[in-house]
C-alpha positions as CSV (number, residue, x, y, z in Angstrom):
1,X,-10.3,-17.6,3.0
2,X,-9.5,-18.4,-0.7
3,X,-12.1,-19.9,-3.0
4,X,-12.0,-20.7,-6.7
5,X,-15.5,-21.8,-7.8
6,X,-15.8,-23.6,-11.2
7,X,-13.1,-21.5,-12.7
8,X,-12.1,-21.9,-16.4
9,X,-9.0,-20.2,-17.8
10,X,-6.0,-20.9,-19.9
11,X,-3.8,-20.0,-22.8
12,X,-3.5,-21.7,-26.2
13,X,-4.0,-25.5,-25.8
14,X,-3.5,-25.4,-22.1
15,X,-6.8,-25.3,-20.1
16,X,-8.0,-25.3,-16.5
17,X,-11.7,-26.2,-16.7
18,X,-14.3,-25.9,-14.0
19,X,-11.6,-25.9,-11.3
20,X,-12.6,-25.4,-7.7
21,X,-10.6,-25.2,-4.4
22,X,-11.1,-23.7,-1.0
23,X,-8.5,-22.7,1.6
24,X,-9.9,-21.8,5.0
25,X,-9.0,-18.5,6.7
26,X,-5.6,-18.7,8.4
27,X,-4.6,-22.0,6.8
28,X,-1.2,-22.7,5.1
29,X,-2.2,-24.6,2.0
30,X,0.2,-26.2,-0.5
31,X,-0.7,-26.8,-4.2
32,X,1.5,-29.5,-5.6
33,X,2.0,-30.6,-9.2
34,X,4.6,-31.0,-11.9
35,X,6.0,-28.1,-13.9
36,X,3.6,-26.9,-16.6
37,X,0.4,-28.3,-15.0
38,X,-1.2,-24.9,-14.3
39,X,-0.1,-24.0,-10.8
40,X,1.1,-20.6,-11.7
41,X,-2.0,-20.0,-13.8
42,X,-4.1,-20.5,-10.7
43,X,-2.1,-18.0,-8.7
44,X,-2.3,-15.5,-11.6
45,X,-6.1,-15.9,-11.8
46,X,-6.4,-15.3,-8.0
47,X,-4.3,-12.1,-8.3
48,X,-6.3,-10.8,-11.2
49,X,-3.3,-11.1,-13.5
50,X,-5.0,-13.6,-15.7
51,X,-8.5,-13.3,-17.0
52,X,-10.9,-16.1,-16.2
53,X,-13.5,-17.1,-18.8
54,X,-16.0,-18.7,-16.4
55,X,-16.5,-19.1,-12.6
56,X,-16.0,-17.0,-9.5
57,X,-13.1,-16.0,-7.2
58,X,-13.7,-15.2,-3.6
59,X,-11.4,-13.7,-0.9
60,X,-12.8,-13.8,2.6
61,X,-16.2,-14.6,1.2
62,X,-16.2,-11.5,-1.0
63,X,-16.5,-11.9,-4.8
64,X,-13.4,-10.3,-6.3
65,X,-13.8,-11.9,-9.7
66,X,-14.0,-8.5,-11.5
67,X,-11.8,-6.5,-9.1
68,X,-8.5,-5.0,-10.3
69,X,-5.3,-6.7,-8.9
70,X,-4.4,-3.9,-6.6
71,X,-7.9,-4.0,-4.9
72,X,-7.8,-7.7,-3.9
73,X,-5.6,-7.4,-0.8
74,X,-3.3,-10.2,-2.0
75,X,0.4,-10.4,-1.5
76,X,2.1,-12.3,-4.3
77,X,5.7,-13.6,-4.6
78,X,6.2,-14.8,-8.2
79,X,8.8,-17.5,-8.9
80,X,11.3,-14.9,-10.4
81,X,10.7,-12.6,-7.4
82,X,10.3,-9.6,-9.7
83,X,12.6,-7.4,-7.5
84,X,14.2,-4.2,-8.8
85,X,18.0,-4.6,-8.9
86,X,18.7,-0.9,-8.3
87,X,16.4,-0.4,-5.3
88,X,17.5,-1.0,-1.8
89,X,16.0,-3.6,0.6
90,X,14.2,-0.8,2.5
91,X,12.7,0.6,-0.7
92,X,11.3,-2.8,-1.5
93,X,9.7,-3.2,1.9
94,X,8.0,0.2,1.6
95,X,7.2,0.1,-2.1
96,X,3.6,-1.0,-1.8
97,X,3.0,1.3,1.2
98,X,4.2,4.3,-0.8
99,X,1.8,3.5,-3.6
100,X,-1.0,3.3,-1.1
101,X,-0.2,6.8,0.3
102,X,1.1,5.8,3.7
103,X,3.1,8.4,5.7
104,X,6.9,8.2,6.0
105,X,6.5,7.4,9.7
106,X,4.2,4.5,9.0
107,X,6.4,3.2,6.2
108,X,9.5,3.3,8.4
109,X,7.7,1.5,11.3
110,X,6.5,-1.3,9.0
111,X,9.9,-1.6,7.4
112,X,11.5,-2.1,10.8
113,X,8.8,-4.7,11.8
114,X,9.3,-6.7,8.7
115,X,13.1,-6.5,8.6
116,X,13.2,-7.8,12.2
117,X,10.7,-10.6,11.6
118,X,12.6,-11.7,8.4
119,X,16.1,-11.4,9.7
120,X,17.2,-8.7,7.2
121,X,17.5,-5.7,9.4
122,X,21.3,-5.5,8.6
123,X,20.5,-5.4,4.9
124,X,18.2,-2.5,4.6
125,X,20.6,-0.2,2.7
126,X,21.8,-3.0,0.4
127,X,20.8,-3.2,-3.3
128,X,19.1,-6.3,-4.5
129,X,21.8,-7.3,-6.9
130,X,24.2,-7.7,-4.0
131,X,22.1,-10.2,-2.1
132,X,22.2,-14.0,-1.9
133,X,19.2,-16.1,-3.1
134,X,17.9,-16.6,0.4
135,X,18.2,-12.9,1.2
136,X,16.4,-11.9,-1.9
137,X,13.6,-14.4,-1.1
138,X,13.1,-12.8,2.3
139,X,12.9,-9.3,0.7
140,X,10.3,-10.5,-1.8
141,X,8.3,-12.1,1.1
142,X,8.6,-8.8,3.1
143,X,7.3,-6.7,0.2
144,X,4.3,-9.1,-0.3
145,X,3.5,-8.8,3.4
146,X,4.1,-5.1,3.8
147,X,0.5,-3.9,3.4
148,X,-1.0,-6.5,5.7
149,X,-2.7,-8.6,2.9
150,X,-5.6,-10.9,3.6
151,X,-4.0,-13.6,1.4
152,X,-0.4,-14.6,0.5
153,X,0.5,-16.4,-2.7
154,X,3.9,-18.0,-3.1
155,X,5.0,-19.5,-6.4
156,X,7.8,-22.1,-6.0
157,X,9.5,-19.9,-3.3
158,X,12.2,-22.4,-2.4
159,X,13.0,-24.0,-5.8
160,X,16.1,-21.9,-6.6
161,X,17.7,-22.2,-3.1
162,X,20.3,-24.7,-2.0
163,X,19.3,-27.4,0.5
164,X,20.4,-25.7,3.7
165,X,18.8,-22.4,2.7
166,X,15.6,-24.3,1.8
167,X,15.4,-25.8,5.2
168,X,15.9,-22.5,6.9
169,X,13.3,-20.8,4.7
170,X,10.7,-23.5,5.5
171,X,11.0,-22.7,9.2
172,X,10.8,-19.0,8.4
173,X,7.7,-19.4,6.3
174,X,5.8,-21.1,9.1
175,X,6.9,-18.5,11.7
176,X,5.8,-15.7,9.4
177,X,2.5,-17.3,8.7
178,X,1.9,-17.8,12.4
179,X,3.0,-14.2,13.2
180,X,1.0,-12.6,10.4
181,X,-2.0,-14.9,10.5
182,X,-2.3,-14.6,6.8
183,X,-4.1,-17.2,4.7
184,X,-1.4,-18.7,2.4
185,X,-1.3,-20.7,-0.8
186,X,2.1,-22.1,-1.6
187,X,2.8,-23.7,-5.0
188,X,5.5,-26.3,-5.3
189,X,6.5,-29.6,-7.1
190,X,8.2,-30.9,-3.9
191,X,6.5,-33.4,-1.5
192,X,9.1,-32.4,1.1
193,X,7.8,-28.9,1.2
194,X,4.2,-30.2,1.3
195,X,5.1,-32.5,4.2
196,X,6.8,-29.8,6.3
197,X,4.5,-26.8,5.6
198,X,0.9,-27.7,4.6
199,X,-2.2,-27.5,6.8
200,X,-4.1,-28.5,3.6
201,X,-2.7,-30.1,0.5
202,X,-4.0,-30.0,-3.1
203,X,-2.6,-32.0,-6.0
204,X,-3.1,-30.6,-9.5
205,X,-2.9,-32.9,-12.5
206,X,-4.4,-32.7,-15.9
207,X,-6.0,-29.3,-15.2
208,X,-7.9,-30.7,-12.2
209,X,-7.5,-31.0,-8.5
210,X,-7.0,-34.8,-8.1
211,X,-6.3,-34.9,-4.4
212,X,-7.2,-32.7,-1.4
213,X,-6.3,-33.7,2.2
214,X,-5.8,-32.0,5.6
215,X,-2.6,-32.4,7.5
216,X,-2.4,-35.7,9.4
217,X,1.4,-36.4,9.4
218,X,1.3,-38.4,6.2
219,X,2.1,-35.8,3.6
220,X,5.6,-37.1,3.3
221,X,4.2,-40.1,1.3
222,X,2.7,-37.9,-1.4
223,X,4.2,-38.8,-4.8
224,X,6.3,-36.1,-6.4
225,X,5.3,-37.3,-9.9
226,X,1.7,-36.2,-9.5
């Protein structure tokens, strides 16, 4: 479960004020809004990468407002992926596990599981700078899932991909969510993504959540201009 309760944060003139939202455990929620409306700010606040001035953040009903980012059990895929060009795919999939002191055997086992689930088993020895956009996106997703997080945050994960790869990745994201059972918040400006992925939809505009609805087959009518 993800909950923002009356959160205020921002930088310069841009503000999110008394913002609240809640994603139920196991849901795939989509947060939609135009560029520059604060979607990434919300993800950064959830991760602990951005300080909040007021309010509370809860993960699975635990108040994590003052927790360090690494203690929140959140997997995060930023829009730029933040991959290391000189590391291999396998090194990315085991990176977080190594930091957490897992054994080599455990890391190898998890690497195999993730690479099979994400369809990148043949790429494990490849460096990131030799991958396509879709392949790199799968690696970033695998790294975020590697330590069995309670929550997965995705910042515009499909925006840089061509149309055919986007369609393929939408299907993969739903399969991964179902297999991992992880509560997910996916940020996008695309109503097509919302229609195909969301169990729950939020629309952000003017620093506020202006719409919230649960999937009923009508998300395809949501206005991209929101």
